[in-house]
C-alpha positions in Angstrom: 32.2 33.8 54.3 29.6 31.2 55.4 29.8 28.0 53.6 26.7 25.9 52.8 26.2 22.4 51.4 22.7 21.5 50.2 21.0 18.1 50.3 18.3 18.0 47.7 18.5 18.8 44.0 14.8 19.6 43.4 13.2 23.0 42.9 13.8 24.1 46.5 17.4 23.0 46.7 18.4 24.5 43.3 16.5 27.7 44.2 18.5 28.0 47.4 21.8 27.1 45.6 21.4 30.1 43.2 20.0 32.5 45.8 22.7 31.8 48.4 25.5 32.1 45.9 24.1 35.4 44.6 23.9 36.6 48.3 27.6 36.0 48.7 27.6 32.7 50.6 29.8 29.9 49.5 27.8 27.0 48.2 29.9 23.8 48.6 27.8 21.6 46.2 24.4 19.9 46.1 23.9 16.3 47.1 21.2 14.2 45.4 19.0 11.3 46.4 21.6 8.5 45.5 24.6 10.3 47.1 26.2 9.2 50.4 25.1 11.7 53.0 27.2 10.4 55.9 30.0 13.1 55.4 27.7 15.8 54.2 28.2 18.0 57.3 32.0 17.9 57.1 33.9 21.0 56.1 31.0 23.4 55.9 29.3 25.9 58.3 25.8 24.9 57.3 24.1 21.8 55.9 20.8 22.8 54.4 18.3 19.9 54.0 15.9 20.8 51.2 13.9 17.6 50.7 10.3 16.6 51.1 9.2 16.4 54.7 8.9 12.6 54.8 12.6 12.2 54.1 14.1 14.8 56.5 14.4 12.6 59.6 16.0 9.7 57.7 18.5 12.0 56.0 19.4 13.7 59.3 20.1 10.3 60.8 22.3 9.4 57.9 24.5 12.5 58.4 27.4 12.1 60.8 27.1 14.9 63.3 29.7 17.6 63.3 29.7 19.9 66.3 30.6 23.0 64.5 28.1 22.5 61.6 24.5 23.7 61.8 22.0 21.4 60.2 19.0 23.3 58.8 15.8 21.9 57.3 13.5 23.8 55.1 10.2 22.2 56.2 7.3 24.4 57.3 5.5 21.7 59.2 8.3 19.9 61.0 9.9 20.9 64.3 13.5 20.5 65.3 13.1 17.0 66.8 13.7 15.5 63.3 17.3 16.8 63.6 18.0 15.1 66.9 21.6 14.1 67.4 22.9 17.3 65.7 24.2 20.0 68.1 23.0 23.0 66.1 19.6 22.2 64.6 17.6 24.9 62.9 14.8 25.4 60.4 14.4 27.9 57.6 11.1 27.9 55.7 10.5 30.5 53.0 7.0 31.8 52.6 7.2 31.9 48.8 6.5 29.4 46.1 9.5 28.0 44.2 8.2 26.7 40.9 11.6 26.5 39.3 15.2 27.5 40.2 15.2 30.8 38.3 11.9 32.2 39.7 12.6 30.5 43.1 15.9 32.2 43.5 14.4 35.6 42.6 11.7 35.1 45.2 14.1 33.9 47.9 16.0 37.2 47.5 12.9 39.4 47.0 12.2 40.3 50.6 10.4 37.1 51.5 9.3 36.1 55.0 11.1 33.1 56.5 9.9 31.1 59.4 12.9 30.4 61.5 13.7 28.3 64.6 16.7 26.9 66.4 20.2 28.0 65.7 20.9 31.7 65.0 22.2 30.7 61.6 18.7 30.3 60.2 18.0 34.0 61.0 21.4 35.0 59.6 20.7 33.2 56.3 17.2 34.9 56.1 18.8 38.3 56.6 21.6 37.5 54.1 18.8 36.9 51.5 17.3 40.3 52.3 14.4 38.5 53.9 12.3 39.0 57.0 12.7 36.2 59.7 9.7 35.4 61.8 9.8 33.0 64.7 7.2 30.2 64.8 7.0 28.2 68.0 7.5 24.4 67.8 3.9 23.7 68.8 2.6 26.2 66.2 4.4 24.8 63.2 1.5 22.6 61.8 -1.0 25.5 62.0 1.5 27.9 60.4 2.1 25.5 57.6 -1.6 24.9 57.1 -2.0 28.6 56.6 0.8 28.6 54.1 -0.7 25.7 52.2 -4.1 27.4 52.1 -2.5 30.7 50.8 -0.7 28.9 48.0 -1.8 25.3 47.2 -5.5 25.8 47.9 -5.6 29.0 46.0 -4.1 27.3 43.0 -6.6 24.4 43.3 -9.4 27.0 43.5 -8.2 28.5 40.2 -8.2 25.0 38.7 -12.0 25.0 39.5 -12.3 28.4 37.8 -10.7 27.0 34.7 -13.0 24.0 34.6 -16.2 25.9 35.2 -15.2 28.7 32.7 -14.4 26.0 30.2 -17.9 24.7 30.2 -19.1 28.0 28.6 -16.1 28.3 26.3 -14.1 30.9 28.2 -10.3 30.7 29.0 -8.8 31.0 32.4 -7.0 34.1 31.2 -10.2 36.0 31.2 -10.6 35.6 34.9 -7.0 36.2 36.1 -7.4 40.0 36.3 -10.4 39.5 38.5 -8.5 37.2 40.8 -5.5 39.5 40.9 -7.7 42.4 41.7 -9.3 40.5 44.6 -5.9 39.7 46.1 -4.9 43.3 45.7 -8.1 44.3 47.6 -7.2 41.9 50.3 -3.8 43.5 50.7 -5.4 46.9 50.8 -8.5 46.3 52.8 -8.1 43.0 54.5 -10.2 39.9 53.7 -13.4 41.1 55.3 -13.2 44.5 53.6 -12.4 42.9 50.2 -15.3 40.4 50.2 -18.0 40.9 47.7 -20.5 38.6 45.9 -23.8 36.8 46.6 -22.6 34.8 49.7 -21.6 38.1 51.4 -24.9 39.7 50.5 -27.0 36.7 51.5 -28.3 36.3 47.9 -29.6 32.7 48.1 -31.4 32.8 44.8 -28.1 33.5 42.9 -26.3 30.9 44.9 -29.0 28.3 43.9 -28.6 29.3 40.3 -24.9 28.7 40.5 -25.4 25.3 42.0 -27.8 24.3 39.3 -25.4 25.3 36.6 -22.4 23.4 38.1 -21.5 19.8 37.4 -22.3 17.6 40.4 -18.5 17.0 41.0 -17.9 20.8 41.3 -20.6 21.5 43.9 -18.8 20.3 47.1 -15.9 22.7 46.4 -18.3 25.5 45.6 -20.3 25.0 48.7 -17.2 24.9 50.9 -16.1 28.2 49.5 -19.6 29.7 50.0 -19.3 28.6 53.7 -16.0 30.3 54.1 -17.4 33.5 52.5 -20.4 33.4 54.8 -18.2 33.0 57.8 -16.0 35.9 56.7 -19.1 38.1 56.1 -20.4 37.3 59.6 -23.8 36.8 61.0 -25.2 40.2 60.2 -28.2 41.0 58.1 -27.7 40.7 54.3 -26.6 43.9 52.7 -27.3 45.5 49.3 -24.5 47.5 47.7 
């Protein structure tokens, strides 16, 4: 049985703690911010570093290397250089959101994609979690992580704008969630270009101008940025009427 110790008691660390245990791996404890990390790699097969990106390199330096122990970080944007000094560096980044340990554990074991690099143990853990490992080259990590942030963080921020604008006419966010879910379902079925509808895709400038006039000034930059993305997706062809 593979034994894993985790550094990081936040949402990611606790999600992995539950998911790995349920997958049959031995979880040899979770270390927190104020703990001594120097001996963290001793006595386990894997040390999983599940902390914010800015702390990974410092924590890796604080851990005394153990030749037989793989040190694995969970960052999407960082390469393996932050684990220099350890003989078996690896990275394992799950392409799911981990809002709390219960939901996070379910998603980690729900057939997620995992970006892996370095030691084979990262792929082995992804497979143990019934996931799909994908290899992302070192030089491509920032672009990969940018795509992940757009897919999750930026989408959430966009729904925040929906909530604010809908609130100005007395409507709740809940009224618009089926619309958003349907649009994502269409993307899965048809691809982004095939799923795109609306005035920006049709070249309906009069409607877009009415939208801008109705929006608070602080909402217009975000709206215009999204219109630009929709136009780019629609392409440079003649406006259509459907």
